[in-house]
C-alpha positions in Angstrom: 59.6 94.2 102.0 57.7 91.5 100.0 60.2 91.6 97.3 63.1 91.6 99.6 61.9 88.5 101.3 61.3 86.9 98.1 64.9 87.7 97.1 66.3 86.2 100.5 64.2 83.0 99.8 65.5 82.7 96.4 69.1 83.0 97.5 68.7 80.5 100.2 67.4 78.0 97.8 70.3 78.8 95.2 72.8 78.5 98.0 71.8 75.0 99.0 72.3 74.0 95.4 75.5 75.9 94.9 78.2 74.2 97.2 80.9 76.5 96.3 79.1 79.4 97.8 77.7 77.4 100.7 81.2 76.2 101.8 82.4 79.8 102.1 79.9 80.3 105.1 80.8 77.1 106.8 84.7 76.8 106.4 86.1 79.4 108.9 83.5 78.6 111.7 84.3 74.8 111.5 88.1 75.6 111.4 87.7 77.8 114.3 85.8 75.2 116.5 88.3 72.5 115.6 91.5 74.5 116.0 90.5 76.0 119.3 89.6 72.7 120.7 92.5 70.7 119.1 95.4 72.8 119.5 96.8 74.1 123.0 100.2 75.7 123.0 101.8 77.1 126.2 102.1 80.8 125.9 99.6 81.0 123.2 97.3 84.1 123.1 93.7 83.6 124.5 91.2 82.9 121.8 94.2 83.1 119.2 92.5 80.9 116.4 88.9 82.7 117.0 90.4 86.1 116.4 92.6 85.0 113.5 89.9 83.3 111.6 87.1 85.9 112.6 89.2 88.6 110.5 89.8 86.1 107.9 86.0 85.3 107.7 85.2 89.1 107.4 87.5 89.4 104.5 86.7 86.4 102.6 83.0 85.0 102.9 80.8 88.1 102.5 83.1 89.5 99.8 83.3 86.5 97.6 79.6 85.3 98.3 78.1 88.8 97.4 80.3 89.3 94.2 79.6 85.7 93.0 75.8 86.0 93.6 75.4 89.3 91.7 77.8 88.4 88.8 76.4 84.9 88.3 72.9 86.2 88.1 74.0 89.0 85.7 75.5 86.4 83.6 72.5 84.2 83.4 70.1 87.0 82.9 68.3 86.3 86.1 68.6 89.9 87.0 67.0 91.1 84.0 63.9 88.9 84.7 63.8 90.1 88.2 63.7 93.7 87.0 60.9 92.9 84.5 59.0 91.4 87.5 59.1 94.8 89.2 62.0 94.0 91.6 63.7 97.3 92.0 67.5 97.2 92.0 67.7 98.5 95.7 65.4 95.7 96.8 67.4 93.1 95.1 70.7 94.4 96.4 69.1 94.9 100.0 67.8 91.3 99.9 71.3 89.9 98.8 73.0 92.0 101.5 70.7 90.9 104.2 71.0 87.3 103.1 74.7 87.2 103.2 75.0 89.2 106.3 72.7 86.9 108.1 74.5 83.7 107.0 77.8 85.3 108.1 76.3 86.3 111.5 75.3 82.6 112.0 78.9 81.5 111.3 80.0 84.3 113.6 77.8 82.7 116.4 79.4 79.4 115.8 82.8 81.0 116.1 82.1 82.7 119.4 81.7 79.4 121.3 85.2 80.0 122.5 84.6 83.5 123.5 83.6 84.3 127.3 79.9 85.4 127.7 80.7 88.9 128.7 82.8 89.4 125.4 80.1 88.0 123.0 78.0 90.9 122.4 81.3 93.0 121.5 82.5 90.0 119.3 79.3 89.8 117.4 79.1 93.7 116.9 82.5 93.8 115.6 81.8 90.9 113.2 78.6 92.6 112.0 80.3 95.9 111.1 83.0 94.0 109.1 80.4 91.8 107.4 78.6 94.9 106.2 81.7 96.7 104.9 82.8 93.5 103.0 79.3 93.1 101.5 79.6 96.6 100.2 83.0 95.6 98.5 81.5 92.4 97.2 78.4 94.3 95.7 80.8 96.8 94.0 82.8 94.0 92.3 79.7 92.0 91.4 78.1 95.0 89.9 81.1 96.0 88.0 81.8 92.6 86.6 80.4 91.4 83.4 80.3 87.7 84.5 81.3 85.3 87.1 84.8 85.0 85.7 85.6 88.5 85.7 84.2 88.8 89.3 86.4 86.0 90.5 89.6 87.7 88.9 88.6 90.9 90.6 87.8 89.3 94.0 90.9 87.2 94.4 93.4 90.0 95.0 91.0 92.1 97.3 90.2 89.0 99.2 93.9 88.0 99.7 94.7 91.7 100.9 91.7 91.9 103.1 91.8 88.4 104.7 95.6 87.7 104.9 97.2 91.2 105.5 96.0 91.1 109.4 97.7 87.7 109.8 100.8 88.9 107.9 101.1 92.1 109.9 101.4 89.9 113.1 104.9 88.7 111.9 106.2 91.6 109.8 106.1 95.4 110.7 106.4 96.7 107.1 103.4 94.8 106.1 101.7 96.1 109.4 102.5 99.6 108.5 100.9 99.2 105.1 98.0 97.0 106.2 96.8 99.6 108.9 94.9 101.4 106.1 92.6 98.5 105.8 89.5 97.9 108.0 90.2 94.3 108.4 93.5 95.0 110.5 91.8 97.7 112.5 89.0 95.0 113.4 91.7 92.7 114.2 93.3 95.0 116.7 89.7 95.8 118.1 89.0 92.1 118.5 92.4 91.7 120.4 91.1 94.0 123.0 87.4 93.4 122.6 86.7 96.2 124.9 84.5 99.0 123.3 86.0 101.6 125.7 89.6 100.9 124.6 88.7 101.5 120.8 91.0 104.3 119.4 89.5 107.2 117.6 92.0 106.5 114.7 90.7 102.9 114.2 87.1 104.1 114.0 88.1 106.8 111.4 89.9 104.3 109.3 86.9 101.8 109.4 84.7 104.5 108.5 86.9 105.7 105.7 87.0 102.3 104.3 83.1 102.0 104.4 82.9 105.4 102.6 85.4 104.7 99.9 83.7 101.1 99.2 80.3 102.7 99.1 81.6 105.2 96.6 83.0 102.3 94.7 79.8 100.6 94.6 77.9 103.7 93.5 80.4 104.2 90.6 80.2 100.5 89.6 76.3 100.8 89.6 76.3 104.0 87.5 78.6 102.6 85.0 77.3 99.2 84.5 74.0 98.7 86.5 72.5 95.3 87.0 71.1 94.4 83.8 
């Protein structure tokens, strides 16, 4: 636990210096608050921008932040120094995961300002699950990548699919049929209802399957590349 807390404090200090990573945690919460309060169109779905940006936030911020943090520290040999200081790989990964998840949840709390009181626990629960799965994806990419440039190249197509497929699926049935296999679209549909009793078994199974696949991808990347 001591090592994990040290990693979290280190990441906090690094993020305050790295504006590229910091902006990822701020952008969508700010956009959500601005758009929800500035744009009112007759007939528009309730909490339209909150639900839309929430899923984009899930598919973008934790994924890119986790991949960037791990890949950058591998490139700078920071991880090698940490391993020599008796920080175990799982302690490092858990510290990074907790740190990214916590910052994303703070952003989610800002985004839920437009959500009614009775729906806020469900909203945060859905967001929290999505963040964990995206962190797995980011950890897999960051571990597999040799450097930050490679991590960015691998992250971009994954991020575009996960973050924008749910939005495009709203306007195109063909895209919707394909995007249904991704957890972000399933989370978008759950957010649309925001009622735990109405969640379908199919959605739960798809989300769970995505988590298992990404966990497998991370294990594969770790076995092939490691953290040094």
